[in-house]
C-alpha positions, -999 to +999 in steps of 0.1 A: -082-147-259-065-134-226-098-140-206-098-164-170-120-192-177-113-211-150-083-214-125-062-235-142-060-197-172-053-179-132-026-200-120-009-200-162-008-158-156+001-156-121+028-173-126+040-154-153+040-120-134+054-141-097+084-146-114+089-115-126+109-089-099+096-060-092+106-044-062+096-010-063+129+000-070+136-023-101+119-002-123+126-023-156+112-054-132+081-036-126+080-022-164+078-053-179+049-066-150+034-037-165+038-052-201+023-084-194-007-072-177-013-050-204-013-079-232-036-102-205-060-074-204-055-063-243-064-098-252-093-103-232-108-070-247-105-038-229-086-010-236-048-004-214-023+023-216+010+024-199+017+053-183+049+067-171+052+084-141+091+092-145+124+081-141+121+070-107+098+044-109+085+016-131+053+027-153+019+027-139-011+008-163-045+020-172-071-004-185-111+003-190-142-007-205-150+026-219-122+041-233-134+081-231-153+081-200-155+114-184-168+093-151-164+059-139-191+035-118-162+018-100-125+025-100-107-010-093-067-002-077-036-030-078-003-027-078+026-043-093+054-036-071+069-057-045+094-056-016+121-080-024+150-079-040+166-092-074+173-126-076+148-134-051+118-151-076+144-172-094+156-178-055+119-198-051+102-191-081+061-192-088+050-233-071+015-246-063+014-270-034-019-286-027-046-258-022-021-231-015+006-213-038+041-192-032+065-168-045+069-134-046+045-112-049+015-139-053-003-125-018+006-087-020-005-080-044-007-097-080-028-119-074-055-088-070-044-077-101-055-108-118-091-113-096-098-084-115-094-099-150-112-127-142-139-113-123-146-088-155-142-121-176-170-130-164-199-102-180-208-104-208-207-085-237-240-064-229-232-059-192-199-049-199-213-019-216-237-011-191-212-002-163-178+018-170-151+002-151-117+023-142-086-007-134-050+015-122-019-007-117+001+010-091+042+009-095+054+017-063+030+011-040+052-005-017+071+028-010+043+054+001+024+052-036+047+090-041+053+092-080+018+075-085-008+092-061-018+120-078-025+099-109-048+074-093-067+104-076-076+120-104-095+091-118-111+079-081-126+115-086-141+109-111-156+080-097-188+072-083-163+041-060-129+027-053-118-007-040-085-019-036-079-054-046-052-059-016-060-095+001-074-104+028-065-124+059-101-142+063-130-142+036-152-109+040-133-092+057-130-061+038-111-032+053-133+004+060-102+019+077-067+021+078-038+040+098-022+070+082+015+071+083+047+093+086+078+088+085+100+119+100+141+119+101+152+140+133+188+154+129+207+157+168+241+180+166+264+182+195+304+186+204+329+164+203+353+149+229+382+127+237+360+108+262+386+100+286+405+130+283+383+156+285+343+144+282+333+181+301+341+194+267+319+171+251+280+174+239+262+137+235+240+138+209+235+106+219+227+108+255+205+135+240+191+115+215+185+098+243+162+127+260+144+127+225+132+095+222+117+095+259+100+130+246+090+123+213+075+082+229+056+104+250+032+119+228+023+084+215-017+077+227-041+047+220-047+065+187-012+080+178+019+052+175+052+065+172+079+039+168+122+048+165+130+024+139+163+038+127+184+052+154+226+062+140+251+075+163+288+079+169+316+064+152+337+052+184+338+043+218+360+065+232+349+096+216+315+118+227+292+116+199+289+146+177+265+136+155+231+115+166+201+108+134+167+085+141+142+077+117+104+070+139+076+059+122+043+077+133+010+065+128-026+077+130-062+071+125-071+106+113-061+137+099-070+153+130-048+133+151-019+136+128-027+174+128-023+175+169-001+152+169+028+171+146+012+204+165+026+187+198+062+171+178+068+209+166+061+219+203+088+195+221+115+209+196+115+245+211+131+230+241+167+215+238+171+181+239+206+185+260+227+213+270+244+230+236+226+207+212+213+217+176+179+195+167+167+197+138+141+176+120+128+166+081+093+150+073+101+127+048+057+117+038+027+124+054+003+091+037-029+106+049-055+079+068-081+060+052-113+074+068-151+070+064-173+095+052-210+096+044-216+079+010-190+050+025-221+034+043-234+033+011-209+013-006-205-014+027-238-018+022-238-028-013-206-053-004-224-066+023-256-070+000-232-090-033-216-112+000-244-119+010-261-136-019-225-156-023-234-168+015-202-144+027-205-131+060-191-095+055-174-077+085-158-045+082-122-038+101-096-013+105-056-019+101-029-001+115-011-008+070-016+022+046-027+011+010-040+035-019-067+030-001-056+057+023-048+089-007-082+079-017-103+087+008-092+120+006-104+122-024-140+114-005-145+087-028-159+062-006-137+039-010-129-001+007-101-026+005-095-060+004-107-075-029-082-094-034-070-135-021-075-153+014-037-158+021-006-147+049+030-139+054+030-108+032+066-093+026+086-129+042+096-157+022+062-178+038+038-160+021+010-178+006-025-178-014-055-198-009-063-210-043-096-225-033-110-186-022-100-173-060-127-181-075-151-163-046-132-134-044-135-129-085-173-136-084-176-115-058-164-085-081-186-094-110-217-094-092-209-059-078-204-048-112-233-068-122-250-045-088-242-009-108-260-013-139 
């Protein structure tokens, strides 16, 4: 039996998946995590299905206690990929020091993938018969869920509620809103020339980009942020730069704010950024904001009531970071985030998980399942 009945069970399974390199581009590693999780859930008595999402990402994993359901009471979502390069697990394998666990992905979010199993293990057979639960394990969340979002959203549309099992920095602080994100490439082309012999013949794409940076940054406000994260231009110091490239990150709280930004952004390109400068841009992605809707309040009240039974003080917070809750919210299925463990320093070598609160989070999920019966 691969049910989780105590912290030692949890830790042995967590060690197994943390010690698998599963950076998003490491498709074999991500698939290995999927197969390992599949064995845990299958042995615990659940229906499992490996999901092929194409050759550019690892396999996804679908788990349910109700194989032929047309609808679900709740969808739980976790992701199996990390941001780390191959070799990271060998460099700093899973370890426990005191009440903390360390290792690549230990908090973001392989712990959440197993907290779900622990919560399900706490339900008795009669309870499991009365609630319909779906689980999606995502292979490409760290790169925007570009290949998995349609699959997850199809199941979300058939679900009454959705919970994302990302971690929390503070017990009881659930995420109800997240900023949306867009990445945009900007390419400026000028005219090359010798910087000493005939600079007047040149048209510097770098100088034009400096103008572009000022004008696009001016579109930011209290709700919309703009970050020029990558700049590349020129080849040598004694030549006028013919080309310059920038990649920007834009974040916003609502779809309306996104639309308003892009209307202004496109208008800026109607006015040249410099004499004889050609400008183009390419929108790489738009991941919508995780917004609250009318039924979100109903879900918040349910979570608050369950948390109160466990003496957990509940707050609902906003985050500038993105999760699968962003695209799920666009289906209008009520969604909340933060049902994984308590920890911190995600995406760094210092990433940690607080082991004292792991079972508390499993108990919270279990009580939520019971509240749906």
